[in-house]
N, C-alpha and C positions, 0 to 999 in steps of 0.2 A: 785522267784527273781534271777536274774543273774548280775554279776558285772564282769568287766574286772579287773584283779589284776596283780601285779608284785610279782612273788615269788622268794625269795633269800634264797638258801639253803647253810648253812655252815656245813661241815662235818669234824670232827676230827675222825679219824680212826686209831686204833692201831690193826694190824694183828698179831696173834701168829703163828710162823712157826718153824719147827725143825732147829737147827743150821746146823746140817749134817745129813745125812741119818743113819750114824753108830753111832752117838752119840744121846742120849736121851734128850740133852739139848734144851731148846726152846729160840728164839729170838723174840723180838717184832720190828715190822716195823710200822712207823707212817707216816700217809698221811694226808694232810689237803687240802681241795678243797672248793671253793665257786662258785656257779653258779646262774645265774639270768635268769628266763624265764617268759614269759608272759603267762597267764592263766585265767581261769574262777573260780570265787566263786559263787556257786549255793546254795540257801537256800530253803528247801521245807520240809514240815511236822516236823519242829523243828530240821532238821538235815542240816549240812553244808558240801557241798563237794568242795574240791579245786582240779581242774583239771589242769594239765600242762605237756608239753612234755619235756623229758629229753634231755640233749644236750651231746656233744661229751666228756666233761670233766668227765662224770659219767661213760663213757663207756657203756651207755644204749641208745645211739642214736636210735631213732625209737620207744622209748617206751612212753606210756602215763601213768603217775602216777596220782592216785586220793587218796587224804586224805580225810577221812570221819569221822565225829563225831557227836553225838547228843548234842544239846545245854544244855540238862539236865545233861549229863555226858561227859564233855569235856576231861576228863582225860583218856578216853578209845578211842583210835584213830586207825583206820584201814587204812593201806597203800596197795593199789592194784596197780599192774603194768600189762600193757597189751602191747604186741608187741613182740620184739625178746625175751624178758623175760617175763614170766607170774608168778605172785605169789600174794598172799595175806598175809600181815603181821599184827598182832594185837599187839598193845602197850597198857598196863595197869600196872602201877607201882606195882611192886612186884608179878607179875604173869608171868608164862612161857606158850608159845604158840607153838604148832608144825605146820609147814607149809610145802608146797611143793614149790620148786623153780624150774621152768620149763624153760629150755633153748633150743636152736637149737642143742645143743650137747647131751642133755638128761636131765632127771629130777633127783632131789634128795631131801630128807627130811632134813629140819633144824629146830633147836629150836631157839626161841627168848625169852630171859629173859629181862623184862624191869626193869631198876633201877629207872628211873624218867621218868614222862610224865606230863609235865606242859604245859597247852594250854590256852591262853587266847584270842584266835581268835574269832572274832564276824563278823557281816556282813560289818563291817567298817574296817576289816584288824586286824592285831595284830601279835602275836608271839607264836610259840610252841617250846619246847625243849624236845627232847627225848633221853634218854641215855639207850643203850640197848647192850646186849651181844648175838652174834650169836654163836650157837653151831652146829657142824657138827658131826653126829655120837656120840653124847654125849660128845664131846670134845669142850671146848671153842675155837674159831676160831678167832673172832675178836670183838672188842668192838667199838661201835660207839656213838659219842656224836653229835647230829644233831640239829641245830637251823634253824627253818624255819619262815622267815618273810613275812608276807602277806600285801601288800599295795595296796589300790584301785587306779585304774587309772582313 
């Protein structure tokens, strides 16, 4: 089964960065964005995929994002991106996953630690909220609080 959907992504992001190169102090930079995209919700074999294209606000223009999860285990969500950026991120509350983030400038390894993964999306739409921290080289780099609302068209 396939349905057309509207995907609204709200992201609150806190980046951790050195205050200066000589000082060891860190500062936090906060960003908030909301994007709306048209997409497809696909149900097959007890699994839901939500597929949509990123837009210019996310700096991932030209990327297709797919969110996937099993209806039996909606608290374990996979986010894959394909295009200018290629990666697969896994989100499951309390777990840490290692992934490779592949860009046109090179590839690097990152860790994803999921604090929360609430998902009530069904074939009729719904909402998921994922709070996670991204680590680069074992150091906390950013904290993301993302809410994704799915509405059938």
